C-alpha positions as CSV (number, residue, x, y, z in Angstrom):
1,M,-6.0,-2.6,-42.4
2,G,-8.1,-3.6,-39.4
3,A,-10.3,-1.4,-37.2
4,S,-8.5,1.1,-35.1
5,V,-9.5,2.0,-31.5
6,I,-11.6,4.9,-32.9
7,D,-13.3,2.5,-35.3
8,E,-14.1,0.1,-32.5
9,L,-15.5,3.0,-30.5
10,S,-17.9,3.9,-33.3
11,L,-19.0,0.2,-33.6
12,A,-19.5,-0.3,-29.8
13,P,-23.1,-0.8,-28.6
14,V,-24.5,2.5,-27.6
15,H,-27.0,1.1,-25.1
16,N,-24.1,0.3,-22.7
17,F,-23.3,3.9,-22.1
18,N,-27.0,4.9,-22.2
19,S,-27.7,2.6,-19.3
20,S,-24.6,3.9,-17.4
21,F,-25.9,7.4,-18.0
22,Q,-29.2,6.5,-16.5
23,D,-27.4,4.9,-13.5
24,L,-25.5,8.1,-12.9
25,R,-28.7,10.2,-12.8
26,C,-29.9,8.0,-10.0
27,S,-26.7,8.3,-8.1
28,K,-25.4,10.7,-5.5
29,H,-22.2,12.6,-6.4
30,V,-19.3,13.9,-4.5
31,H,-16.4,16.0,-5.8
32,D,-13.0,14.4,-5.5
33,N,-9.8,16.5,-5.8
34,V,-8.2,13.8,-8.0
35,H,-10.9,12.4,-10.2
36,G,-13.5,15.2,-10.2
37,N,-17.2,14.1,-9.7
38,I,-17.6,10.6,-8.4
39,Y,-21.1,9.1,-8.6
40,L,-22.2,6.8,-5.8
41,D,-24.8,4.2,-6.7
42,P,-27.6,3.4,-4.2
43,L,-26.2,0.0,-3.1
44,S,-22.7,1.4,-2.5
45,L,-24.3,4.2,-0.4
46,K,-25.7,1.6,1.9
47,F,-22.2,0.5,2.8
48,I,-20.8,4.1,2.8
49,D,-23.4,5.4,5.2
50,T,-22.3,3.1,8.1
51,E,-20.1,3.8,11.0
52,Q,-17.8,1.0,9.9
53,F,-17.0,2.6,6.6
54,Q,-17.1,6.2,7.9
55,R,-14.3,5.1,10.2
56,L,-12.0,5.4,7.2
57,R,-12.2,9.2,7.5
58,E,-10.2,8.8,10.8
59,L,-7.4,6.8,9.1
60,K,-4.8,8.9,7.3
61,Q,-3.8,7.2,4.1
62,L,-0.1,7.8,4.7
63,G,-0.1,7.3,8.5
64,L,2.5,9.5,10.1
65,T,3.9,10.9,6.8
66,H,2.2,14.2,7.4
67,M,4.7,14.9,10.2
68,V,7.3,15.4,7.4
69,Y,5.0,16.2,4.4
70,P,2.3,18.5,6.0
71,G,-0.1,18.0,3.0
72,A,-0.3,14.3,3.4
73,V,-3.4,14.3,5.5
74,H,-5.8,12.6,3.1
75,S,-7.7,9.6,4.4
76,R,-8.5,6.0,3.5
77,F,-12.1,7.3,2.9
78,E,-11.0,9.4,0.0
79,H,-8.8,6.7,-1.4
80,S,-11.6,4.1,-1.2
81,L,-14.0,6.4,-3.1
82,G,-11.3,6.9,-5.7
83,V,-10.7,3.1,-6.1
84,Y,-14.5,2.6,-6.4
85,W,-14.6,5.1,-9.2
86,L,-11.6,3.8,-11.1
87,A,-12.9,0.2,-10.7
88,R,-16.2,1.3,-12.3
89,E,-14.4,3.1,-15.1
90,A,-12.2,0.1,-15.8
91,V,-15.0,-2.4,-16.0
92,E,-17.2,0.0,-18.0
93,K,-14.4,0.4,-20.6
94,L,-14.0,-3.4,-20.9
95,R,-17.8,-3.7,-21.4
96,Y,-17.7,-0.9,-24.0
97,Y,-15.0,-2.5,-26.1
98,Q,-15.5,-6.2,-25.5
99,G,-18.9,-6.5,-23.7
100,A,-20.4,-8.9,-26.1
101,E,-17.6,-11.5,-26.0
102,L,-16.9,-11.1,-22.3
103,D,-20.6,-11.2,-21.2
104,I,-20.1,-8.4,-18.7
105,D,-23.4,-7.7,-17.1
106,H,-24.8,-5.2,-14.5
107,N,-24.0,-7.6,-11.6
108,D,-20.3,-7.8,-12.7
109,I,-20.1,-4.0,-12.7
110,Q,-21.7,-3.7,-9.3
111,T,-19.5,-6.4,-7.8
112,V,-16.3,-4.7,-9.1
113,K,-17.4,-1.3,-7.8
114,L,-18.1,-2.7,-4.3
115,A,-14.8,-4.5,-4.2
116,G,-13.0,-1.2,-5.0
117,L,-15.1,0.6,-2.4
118,L,-14.6,-1.9,0.4
119,H,-11.0,-3.2,-0.3
120,D,-9.6,-1.2,2.6
121,V,-12.5,-1.2,5.0
122,G,-10.5,-3.4,7.4
123,H,-7.3,-1.4,7.2
124,G,-5.5,-0.7,10.4
125,P,-4.3,2.7,11.9
126,F,-1.2,4.5,10.7
127,S,-1.0,3.1,7.2
128,H,0.8,-0.3,7.2
129,L,2.6,0.3,10.5
130,F,-0.1,-1.5,12.5
131,E,0.1,-4.8,10.7
132,R,3.7,-4.8,9.7
133,E,5.5,-3.3,12.7
134,F,3.2,-3.4,15.7
135,L,1.2,-6.7,15.5
136,P,4.1,-9.0,14.7
137,Q,5.7,-7.9,18.0
138,V,2.6,-8.7,20.1
139,L,1.2,-11.6,18.2
140,S,4.2,-13.7,17.1
141,G,3.3,-16.1,14.4
142,Y,-0.3,-14.9,14.1
143,E,-1.3,-14.4,10.4
144,W,-3.3,-11.2,10.0
145,S,-3.7,-8.8,7.2
146,H,-6.0,-5.9,6.5
147,E,-7.4,-7.8,3.5
148,L,-8.6,-10.6,5.8
149,M,-10.1,-8.0,8.2
150,S,-11.8,-6.2,5.2
151,V,-13.5,-9.5,4.3
152,K,-14.7,-10.0,7.9
153,M,-15.8,-6.3,8.1
154,V,-17.9,-6.7,4.9
155,D,-19.8,-9.6,6.4
156,H,-20.2,-7.6,9.6
157,I,-21.6,-4.5,7.8
158,V,-24.1,-6.7,5.8
159,D,-25.3,-8.4,9.0
160,E,-25.3,-5.3,11.2
161,H,-27.2,-3.1,8.8
162,H,-29.3,-5.7,7.2
163,I,-28.1,-4.8,3.7
164,D,-30.1,-6.7,1.1
165,I,-27.5,-8.0,-1.3
166,D,-27.1,-11.3,-3.1
167,S,-24.9,-13.8,-1.3
168,G,-23.1,-14.7,-4.5
169,M,-22.2,-11.1,-5.2
170,I,-20.8,-10.7,-1.7
171,K,-18.7,-13.8,-2.1
172,R,-17.2,-12.4,-5.3
173,V,-16.6,-9.0,-3.7
174,K,-14.6,-10.7,-0.9
175,D,-12.6,-12.9,-3.4
176,M,-11.7,-9.7,-5.3
177,I,-10.5,-8.0,-2.2
178,L,-8.3,-11.1,-1.4
179,S,-7.0,-11.4,-5.0
180,S,-3.6,-10.0,-4.0
181,S,-3.4,-11.1,-0.4
182,E,-0.3,-13.2,0.3
183,F,-2.3,-15.4,2.8
184,T,-5.5,-16.3,0.9
185,R,-5.0,-15.4,-2.7
186,P,-7.5,-17.4,-4.8
187,K,-6.1,-19.6,-7.5
188,V,-5.9,-17.9,-10.9
189,G,-8.1,-19.8,-13.4
190,S,-10.4,-21.2,-10.7
191,R,-12.9,-18.4,-11.2
192,E,-15.5,-17.5,-13.7
193,K,-14.6,-14.2,-15.5
194,G,-11.2,-14.2,-13.9
195,F,-10.2,-11.0,-15.6
196,L,-12.6,-9.1,-13.3
197,Y,-10.3,-10.1,-10.4
198,D,-7.4,-8.2,-12.1
199,I,-9.1,-4.8,-11.6
200,V,-9.0,-3.9,-7.9
201,A,-6.3,-6.0,-6.4
202,N,-4.3,-7.8,-9.1
203,G,-2.5,-10.9,-7.7
204,R,-1.2,-11.8,-11.1
205,N,1.1,-8.8,-11.8
206,G,0.3,-5.9,-9.5
207,I,-1.3,-3.6,-12.1
208,D,-4.6,-2.5,-10.5
209,V,-6.8,0.6,-9.9
210,D,-5.7,0.6,-6.2
211,K,-2.2,1.6,-7.3
212,F,-3.6,4.0,-10.0
213,D,-5.4,5.9,-7.3
214,Y,-2.9,6.0,-4.4
215,I,0.1,6.9,-6.6
216,V,-1.6,9.9,-8.1
217,R,-3.3,10.9,-4.8
218,D,-0.1,10.6,-2.7
219,C,2.0,12.5,-5.2
220,R,-0.5,15.3,-5.2
221,A,-0.8,15.4,-1.4
222,C,3.0,15.5,-1.0
223,G,3.5,18.2,-3.6
224,L,5.4,15.8,-5.9
225,G,5.2,15.6,-9.7
226,C,3.6,12.5,-11.2
227,N,4.1,11.7,-14.9
228,F,2.5,8.3,-14.8
229,Q,-0.7,8.3,-16.9
230,F,-3.0,5.5,-15.8
231,Q,-5.7,6.7,-18.2
232,R,-3.6,5.4,-21.2
233,L,-3.5,1.9,-19.7
234,M,-7.2,1.9,-19.0
235,E,-8.0,3.0,-22.5
236,T,-5.9,0.4,-24.3
237,M,-6.2,-2.6,-22.0
238,R,-7.8,-5.7,-23.4
239,V,-8.9,-9.1,-22.2
240,I,-7.3,-12.1,-23.8
241,D,-7.8,-15.7,-22.5
242,D,-9.6,-14.3,-19.4
243,E,-6.7,-12.0,-18.4
244,I,-6.3,-8.3,-18.8
245,C,-3.4,-7.6,-21.2
246,Y,-1.7,-4.4,-22.3
247,K,-0.5,-3.1,-25.6
248,A,3.2,-3.9,-26.2
249,K,4.1,-0.3,-27.0
250,D,2.8,0.7,-23.5
251,Y,5.4,-1.3,-21.6
252,L,7.3,1.9,-20.6
253,T,4.1,3.4,-19.2
254,I,3.7,0.2,-17.1
255,H,7.3,0.5,-16.0
256,K,6.6,4.1,-15.0
257,L,3.8,2.8,-12.7
258,F,6.2,0.6,-10.8
259,S,9.1,3.1,-10.8
260,T,6.9,5.9,-9.5
261,R,5.7,3.6,-6.8
262,A,9.3,2.9,-5.9
263,D,10.2,6.6,-5.8
264,L,7.3,7.2,-3.4
265,Y,8.6,4.5,-1.1
266,R,12.1,6.0,-1.2
267,T,11.3,9.7,-0.8
268,V,8.0,9.6,1.1
269,Y,6.8,6.4,2.7
270,M,10.3,5.4,3.9
271,H,11.7,8.8,4.5
272,P,14.3,8.6,7.4
273,K,12.4,11.1,9.6
274,V,9.0,9.3,8.9
275,K,10.6,6.0,9.9
276,A,12.0,7.6,13.1
277,I,8.5,8.8,14.1
278,E,7.1,5.4,13.2
279,L,9.6,3.6,15.4
280,M,8.7,5.8,18.3
281,L,5.0,5.3,17.8
282,V,5.5,1.5,17.6
283,D,7.3,1.7,21.0
284,A,4.5,3.8,22.4
285,L,1.8,1.3,21.2
286,L,3.8,-1.6,22.6
287,K,4.0,0.0,26.0
288,A,0.3,0.8,26.0
289,N,-0.9,-2.5,24.6
290,D,-1.4,-4.4,27.8
291,Y,-3.4,-1.6,29.4
292,L,-5.5,-0.5,26.4
293,E,-5.6,-4.0,24.9
294,I,-5.1,-2.5,21.4
295,S,-4.2,-5.8,19.7
296,S,-7.3,-7.5,21.1
297,H,-9.5,-5.4,18.7
298,I,-8.3,-7.4,15.6
299,H,-10.3,-10.5,16.5
300,D,-13.8,-9.1,16.3
301,P,-15.1,-6.7,13.6
302,S,-17.6,-5.3,16.0
303,Q,-14.7,-4.0,18.1
304,Y,-12.2,-3.4,15.4
305,W,-14.1,-0.6,13.7
306,K,-13.6,1.4,16.9
307,L,-9.8,1.4,16.4
308,D,-8.4,4.3,14.4
309,D,-5.6,6.9,14.4
310,S,-7.2,8.6,17.4
311,V,-5.6,6.0,19.7
312,V,-2.6,8.5,19.9
313,K,-4.9,11.2,21.3
314,T,-6.3,8.6,23.8
315,I,-2.8,7.9,25.1
316,E,-1.5,11.4,25.2
317,T,-4.6,12.9,27.0
318,A,-5.0,10.1,29.5
319,S,-3.8,10.6,33.1
320,D,-3.4,6.9,33.8
321,Q,0.0,6.1,35.3
322,E,0.1,2.8,33.3
323,L,0.3,5.0,30.1
324,K,3.1,7.3,31.3
325,E,5.9,5.8,29.2
326,S,3.7,5.8,26.1
327,R,2.5,9.3,26.8
328,D,6.1,10.5,27.2
329,L,7.1,9.0,23.8
330,I,4.2,10.8,22.1
331,L,5.1,14.0,23.8
332,Q,8.7,13.6,22.4
333,I,7.2,13.2,18.9
334,R,5.1,16.4,19.4
335,R,8.2,18.3,20.5
336,R,10.3,16.8,17.7
337,N,12.7,15.1,20.1
338,L,12.9,12.1,17.7
339,Y,15.1,9.0,17.7
340,Q,18.3,10.2,16.0
341,F,19.0,8.9,12.5
342,C,22.7,7.8,12.6
343,N,23.4,6.3,9.2
344,E,22.3,3.8,6.6
345,Y,23.7,1.5,3.9
346,A,22.4,-0.3,0.9
347,V,22.9,-4.0,1.0
348,P,25.3,-5.1,-1.8
349,K,23.4,-6.6,-4.8
350,D,25.3,-9.9,-4.4
351,K,24.2,-10.2,-0.8
352,L,20.5,-9.6,-1.3
353,E,19.5,-13.2,-1.8
354,N,20.6,-14.4,1.6
355,F,20.0,-11.2,3.5
356,K,18.5,-11.4,7.0
357,D,17.1,-8.5,8.8
358,V,19.6,-6.6,10.9
359,T,18.6,-6.3,14.6
360,A,19.6,-4.0,17.5
361,K,21.4,-7.0,19.0
362,D,23.6,-7.2,15.8
363,I,24.7,-3.6,16.3
364,V,25.3,-3.8,20.0
365,C,27.3,-7.0,19.5
366,S,29.5,-5.1,17.0
367,Q,30.6,-2.5,19.6
368,K,34.3,-2.5,20.5
369,N,35.5,-2.4,24.1
370,G,35.8,0.9,25.7
371,G,33.6,3.9,26.2
372,V,29.8,3.7,26.9
373,M,28.3,0.2,26.9
374,L,25.3,0.1,24.6
375,Q,22.1,-1.8,25.4
376,E,19.7,-3.2,22.8
377,D,17.0,-0.8,24.0
378,D,19.3,2.1,23.0
379,V,19.2,1.2,19.4
380,A,16.5,1.1,16.8
381,V,17.0,-0.6,13.4
382,S,14.8,-0.2,10.3
383,N,15.2,-2.7,7.4
384,V,13.7,-0.9,4.4
385,R,12.8,-2.9,1.3
386,I,12.0,-1.0,-1.8
387,D,11.1,-2.8,-5.0
388,L,9.1,-2.6,-8.2
389,T,6.4,-4.8,-6.7
390,R,7.9,-8.3,-7.5
391,G,10.7,-8.4,-5.0
392,R,14.0,-9.0,-6.8
393,N,12.2,-9.9,-10.1
394,N,11.4,-7.7,-13.1
395,P,7.6,-6.9,-12.8
396,L,7.3,-6.9,-16.6
397,E,7.9,-10.6,-16.7
398,R,4.5,-11.3,-15.1
399,I,2.6,-9.2,-17.6
400,H,1.0,-10.3,-20.8
401,F,1.1,-8.0,-23.8
402,F,-0.5,-7.9,-27.3
403,K,0.7,-6.4,-30.5
404,D,-2.5,-4.8,-31.8
405,Y,-6.3,-5.2,-31.8
406,E,-6.2,-7.5,-34.9
407,S,-4.3,-10.2,-33.0
408,N,-5.5,-12.5,-30.2
409,D,-2.0,-13.6,-29.3
410,K,-0.5,-12.6,-26.0
411,F,3.1,-12.7,-25.0
412,K,5.6,-11.6,-22.4
413,I,8.5,-9.1,-23.0
414,S,11.9,-10.5,-22.0
415,D,14.6,-8.4,-20.3
416,D,16.7,-8.3,-23.5
417,R,13.9,-6.8,-25.5
418,I,13.3,-3.7,-23.4
419,S,15.0,-0.4,-23.2
420,H,18.6,-0.8,-22.0
421,L,18.1,2.4,-19.9
422,L,15.8,0.6,-17.5
423,P,17.3,-0.9,-14.4
424,T,18.6,-4.5,-14.3
425,S,18.2,-4.7,-10.5
426,Y,14.6,-4.4,-9.1
427,Q,15.1,-4.3,-5.4
428,D,16.9,-2.1,-2.8
429,M,17.5,-3.3,0.7
430,I,18.5,-0.4,3.0
431,V,19.5,-0.8,6.6
432,R,19.1,2.2,8.8
433,V,20.1,2.6,12.4
434,Y,18.7,5.1,15.0
435,S,19.8,6.2,18.5
436,K,17.0,6.5,21.0
437,K,19.2,8.9,23.0
438,P,21.1,11.8,21.3
439,E,24.2,11.3,23.5
440,L,24.6,7.7,22.1
441,V,24.7,8.7,18.4
442,E,28.5,8.5,18.2
443,A,28.8,5.1,19.9
444,I,26.0,3.6,17.8
445,S,27.4,5.0,14.6
446,E,30.8,3.4,15.4
447,A,29.1,0.1,16.2
448,F,27.2,0.3,12.9
449,E,30.4,0.8,11.0
450,N,32.0,-2.1,12.8
451,F,29.0,-4.3,11.8
452,Q,29.4,-3.4,8.1
453,L,33.1,-4.3,8.3
454,K,32.4,-7.5,10.0
455,T,29.6,-8.5,7.6
456,Y,30.9,-7.3,4.2
457,G,34.6,-6.6,4.8
458,I,34.0,-2.9,3.8
459,K,32.0,0.1,5.0
460,T,29.1,0.1,2.6
461,Q,27.5,3.4,3.8
462,V,27.9,6.4,1.6
463,H,29.6,8.6,4.1
464,A,30.4,8.8,7.8
465,T,27.9,10.1,10.3
466,P,28.2,13.9,10.4
467,E,30.1,15.2,13.4
468,K,27.3,17.6,14.4
469,K,25.0,14.6,14.9
470,K,27.6,13.0,17.1
471,R,27.9,16.1,19.2
472,R,24.2,16.7,19.5
473,I,23.0,16.2,23.2
């Protein structure tokens, strides 16, 4: 019988952990409520102690979710430190188990840690609302992502603060940040030690320490249970053919990663009330954009770092007449006079492939003659996509597994070889409609039902809009 994991531990070179221990003694430590003590190395501190990185304290990790889940007030700053620490743990474990064959050196470890630390340094305000909901409406066709801005911000920090760092290391840090970006994802196989690029932002299959941190952190902040154990995956992962692979018996743990993420989207990130508040804030930002030039910040890192969640306070405390409409919307949010959620339906599975986003115009055009005449501006529609990270595809089909530590063969697990209790559909598409005025809930609800009948031949919503909603004025 071959060496077990414990046997391998006893045979691992001890000097690796001794050097790591020495590094920790030279580091500053902070206490994190998820991971315990986090040790920050001197080079990472040079980035942390800048106004550009400290800006992350002013960005709530979950945007406006705290308006529904009061505990969800943790910041991008906390999350970034958490990803930094898990990135370090992941690469240190790989060095411990396979350091000799993988040739992992100190520069590799430092690079991965910096990528984890800086992966969100270019993130926009209000979680993903800024880049997915606001910017597309003011910059049509303009490709922008927080990953691209993070890369620009890294260069800006290095230049602005004269950080002495090897140019090759910075290039690798930026490539790791972009590893999962849909716009600029580097080609797999085109990089030396490509497995290192699987750690922070995994473009191959979506298993990365970014998810490990935010899933556990978000569940804790919102008071939800989390039975996904990322530590198991980090302990048993292994590099084969320059790719991080996982033990075959852990496929259910991996599925739990993706299903927990989907549950968070369904119950927290895309909560109907959260989306109502987000729709209102987007409208407020759109009305304020010309006057405050909010969108202009995205072109220049030296201006962008000044943009954070406090833009809401700027709008609501300003006396400028040009901001009145925006100010009124934020006041409505404060007083809980929200856009009224009318109803929702899940797009039938056989219609998902050709689905096109439903618009306010679609709802208004489905109104029957008689009664109040709806305008597009009376209606807000939210098209909510929830998946297991690979759209309509099974995420397990992109992951390579291995049988045991004696074998160097890697393989994929097909759908017919996994538990039959797991889902056979991997994406939900939910269409929600909101009324911007409480007196229009009934008319919009009827138009929404007519739209379903016209599109699918049946009403696909679970139940009719409650009468008390229709009567609310």
